[in-house]
N, C-alpha and C positions, 0 to 999 in steps of 0.2 A: 266643205263638210263631207260630201259624198264624192269620191273619186269617180270620174266618168270614163267608161270604156266603150267605145263605139265599134261594134262588130257587124254593123249592117252591111258593109261592103266586103267583109272578109270573114270566112268561117274558121276563125282561130279557135282551137280547142282550149277551153279553160281547164286548168288542173285544180283539183281540190287541195285545200291546205293539208299537208301531210303532218302526221304526228311525229315529232322529233324530240328526243330527250337528250339533254346535254350530258356529257360524260360525268361532270361532277355530281349530278343528280343520281345517275346510275351507281356511282361509287358509294354515295351516302346511303342509298337504299340498300345496297349489298351489305354494308356495315350494320344497318339497323336490323335487317333480317337475321344476320349472324348473331347479333346480341340477343334478340328475342328467342331464337332457336336454342341458344346456349344458356340464357339466364331466366327465361320465362317471365313470370309476373314481375320480378324485380326490375327487369329491363322496361317493362310496360309502365311501371310506376315512375321510374326515373325519366323516361322519354316523355311521358305526359307532363311531368313537372317542367321539363326543359322546353318543350314545344308549345304547350298550352297554358303553362303557368299554374296548373292545378296540382295540389298536393293530395293525392288519394290514399296516403298511408292511413289516415284515421278511419275513413269510411270504406275503403276497399274499392275494387274495380267494378264489381257487379252491382247493378241497380237493385236495391232491396224492395221488398213488398211495400214497406212504408213509404218509400219514395214514389212508387206508383200511386199510392193512395193520395199523397199530397198533391201530385200532379192532377189527379182526377178532381180534387177540390179546388184547385187554382184555375183551371182552364174555364173560360166563359162558356155558358151553355150554347150560345150561337156557334162558337167555334167547334164545340163537341159535335153538334148536329151536322156541321159542314164536313167534318172529318168522317163521321159515320156515313154520310151520303157518298163521299169519295170512295170509301171502302166498299160500299154496296155496289157502286157502279163498276169498280174494278173487279169485284167478284163475278158479276154478271159477264163482263168482257172475257175474263180468263177462263171461265167455265166452258166457253165456246172453242177453246184452243187446244184442248188435250187430245192427243192421239188415242185411238180406241184399240182394245184387244180384238183380234180377229183370228178365225180358224177356217181352214178349207181342207178338203180330202179329195184325192185323185189316185185311183188305181193302187190302193194299198199304202199311199203316202198321206200322212196327216201332218199339216204344217200351219204355222201361223206366227203371230207376234204377241208377246205379253208386255204389258206396260207397268213399270214399277216406279214409285217415287224415289228420288234420291233420299238417302237417310238423313244427311246433315248438310245444312246450307248456311253460309255466312252472308249477311247483307251489310254492305258498307253504306253509311249515310253521312255525307259531308257536313262540316260545320263551317267555321271561318266567317265568310262575308254574309252568310244568311243561315237561317235554321229551316230545316226541311222535313216537317211531318209528312208532306206529300211523298217525299222519296222513301220514307219508311213504308208507307202504304204500297208504293209502286214495286218495291222489292219483296216485301213480306207476303202480300196478298196472293200473287201467283204461286208462291211456294206452298202456301196453305191450301189453295185450290188443288194443287198437284198431289197433296197428301204428305208433304214432307213432315217428318216427325219432330226434328230438332232444328229450330230456326234462331240463329244468333244474330243480333244486331250490334254492330260496333259503330260508335259515333263519339266525337270528341266532347269532353265536358266544358262547362264554363270555368272561369278562373277560380271560382270558389268551390269547385268540385261538384256542383249540382248540374242537373240536366234541365233543358227546356221542357216545360210542362206539356206543350203540344206534341213534342217528339215522343215523350213517354206515353201520353194518351194514345197516340196513333199506333205505337208499338204494341201496347196492350190490346187495343181493339182489333188490330190487324191479325194478331195471333203469334207474335214473336214469343219464343220460349225463354230467351235470355237477352238482356241488354247490358252491354259492357261499355264503360266510360273510357274509350280509347279510340284515337283517330290516327290518321296518317299511315305511312308505310308500316308502322309497328302494328297497327290493327290487322293489316293484310297478313303480315308475318305470323301473328298470333293465331289467326284462323287457319292458316296453312299448316303450321307445325304444332299448334296446341300449347297451352300453358295450364296452370292450375285453375285459372278463372275462365279461360277461353277454350272450349273444346275444339279439336280438329274437325274441320268440315270437309265436304266432298266437292263443293262448288262455291265460289265467291262471286257475288254480283253487286252492282251499284257503282255509280260514278264517283270521281274524286279528282284531286289536283294532280300535278305532274308526278309527285312522289308516290301517291296511291296508284296511279296508272303504271308507273315503272315497277312498283312492288308486285302488282298483279302479273305483269309480264314475266318477272323473275320467278314467280312461284307457279306459273302456268305449266301444266304437265304433272306437277305434284297434286294440284287440285284443278278442277275445271274453272274457267272464268267466262263471264258473259262477253267480254271484249275489252278493248283498250280505248278509253274515252279521251278525246281531246276537247278543246273549247267548243262551246255550243254554237250551232250554225242555223241560219235561216236564209232561205231564198224565197223572195216574193215575186211572182209573175203578175203583172198588172196591166190593164188596158184602160181606155178612157172611161169605162164604167166604174172604176175603182174610186171609192170615196177617199179623198186626200187625208181627211182626219183619221179614218180607219188606218190608212197606210202609215201615217205618222205615229199613231199610238202603237201599232204593231212593231215598228222599227225600234221605238224606245223600249217596249217590253222586252224585246230580244236583247238590246244593248245593256239593260240593267243587270243581266245575269253575271257578267264577267267583263273585265277590261279587254280580254282577248276574244270576246264574242264576235262572230262573223255574221255580217248582215249584207245581203246583196239584193238589190231591186233589179229585176229583169223586165224590160218593156220594149215594145216596138214604137212607142209614141214618146217623143222627147218632152212633150208638154206634160205628160203624166209624171215624169221625173221632176220637172220644174215645180209642178203643183205639190208634189210630195215633199220636196225640199222646203218650200215655203211653209207648209203645214208643220213640218218637223221643227222649224225654228220656233213656231208658236208653242208647240207641245213641249219643247225643252224647258220653257219657262216654268212649267208646273211639274217637271219630272223630279222624282226622288232619286236617291243614289246618284246624284248629278256627276260626281267625279268619275264613277264607273261608266256611266252612260257616255260621257264625253270621250273618255279613253277608247271605248269600243267603237264609237262612230268615226274615230280617226281613220280606221281602216275599212269602213263601209264603202260599198261601191254601187254605182248604177251601171248596168250593162244594157246597151242599146242593141236590139236584135232586129232582123228583117221582118219577121212575122212570128206567129205562134208555133209553127213547125220548128223554126230556129230556136225559139224559147225552150221548147221541149228538148232539143239537142243540148243546149247549154245546161239545163237542169240535169240531164242524164250524165253529162260529163262531170258536173260538180258533185253529184250523188249526195245531196245535203241531208243533214239530220232532220230538219223541218222544211217543208215546202208549203207555201201558201199561195192559192190561186184566186186572185181577185180579178177575174175576167168575166165577160158576159156569158161565154159558153165554157164554164169551168169543168163540168163532168167530162165532155169529150177531150179536153186537154189532159185531165187526170188519167184518162185511158191511155195516153201516149207516154206516160212516165214509167220508166223501168226502175230507176234508182232513186229512192228517197226513203228515209226512215219512217216518216209519217206525213200524210198529205192532208191539208186543211182546205176544203173546197167551198168557195164562195165568200162574199163580203161579210157574212154573219157567222163565220167560223174562225175566230182568232186562235192562234197557237196556244195561248194560255188555257183554253178549254182542254187541250190535250195534256198540258202540264198538270192539270188538276183532275185528271181521270175521266174526262168526257170521251169515252170510247177509244182511248189510247193510253198506252203506258208511256211515261216520259223518259225511260231509260232506252235510248235510241243510238244507233250507230253514227259515228262522226268521222271526220277526216277522210271522207270518200269511201268508207267501208260499207256504206249502204249498197255498194255494187255487189257485195257477197254476204252481207249480214243483215239481220232483222232486229227490230226492237225486242225487249225482254218479253217473254211469253211463258205461259204456264208449261208449255212443252219443254222449256229449258230446264225444268225441274224434275223430269222423269227420264228414265232410260227405257229403251225398247230392245228386247231380246228376241231373236228368232228361235223358234222351237220346231224341231223336225222329228218325226217318228215314222219309221218305215217297217212294214211287215216283211217277213222273209221273202214273200213273193215279189214285193216291190224292190227289195234289195237285189234280188237276182236279176230283175229286169233292168235296173239302172246300172249295175256293175260294169257291163261291157263298155258303155259309153264313158263312164267315169274313168275306168282303167285306161282306155285309149288316150284320153286327154292327159292323164297323169304320166303315162309312159312317154308321150310326146314332150312333156316338160322335164323328163329325166327323173321323175319321182316314183321310183319302182315300189317303194314302201306304200305309197298312197294307192297305187294300183293293186297291190297285193291285199291291202285291207278291204278293198271293195270285192275283189275276186273271190276271196275265201268265203264271203257270205254266199255268193252264187254257187260255189262248190258244195257248201254245206247243204244248201237247199236241194241241189240236184241229187245228192247222195242219200236223201231221206227216203 
């Protein structure tokens, strides 16, 4: 069930699974983007009927006020409260992440940075194998916290053209300003180029399948994106203190996301792996989404390492989306980790806590990109502009150095623009 890789006697570097898109997907996405750009809403309606089986001609693409009201009435009170708590936790988390405006003055020079929210943001929420009110909250809440004025959510409808009540409730409570019944690459194209129903946005965030990811890649530059998401990943580092049942449930929880979900158990103790495999066999008997779980576990691995130092090296090489530390001294090990999207420390901190907003956003870097990227943050929804204001005296003092460097670079016009200020000050 779990492939065994023994690295105890060799320091082989493990490579993360890279994000690769097949050429037919790229071509299909290019055609979809072209159609949406040229045909607008008509293309969205046609493609939604083709890919999702939903005919939106009678009701239209945009979720109506009455549909939000029906969703409010349908959703159980217990679920409402859970979503409200999720949004509250995320709001508290993201309020701590915003950069602050600052100013300083020195010898006639006033300088600083101003922070402004992006004006329009598009949030993609996947459908398909599951429904994700949590992903609505994860993408919308940080935008609201940042002060974004227009927040569009795109997510695929059900075959009858309706939307899941929990998804609509989460969108309304989180602060989305518009929800559109469209998914896939066509949703990304609509947010990038705009249609009658979908306004053009400045940044697109949120995970999706290979078509969504490729569409984000193709529109990047025209709009900002949060990153290119591959299949979800989990690395668990465990020692003899790890509870085998905890390990088994954590492996199953990761596997049920997607048939391509990646799960790796890293340990210096072979008995830990054996106990985990035995517990996993028992846990599988009660697992839901069994077909997906079984498919994902086909490419799960156990990596045997020499010690915790070696475990940290393996983790940093893999740069996983999720890292779980089930070891006796988890905090010191966490301090050695450079590359991970989110780190869950100790036996009582399962990854699903982060999936549902316990002090983490679940939109995280995958495919090794945690080496240079971070999870979705409120700071991703603002821009920071430098502001510089010089007095005539400061300009005269700075001009000689600026002109010297400019002339060294062959930029005489730059030098002249600085020097003329100094000359004007001297002639007064």
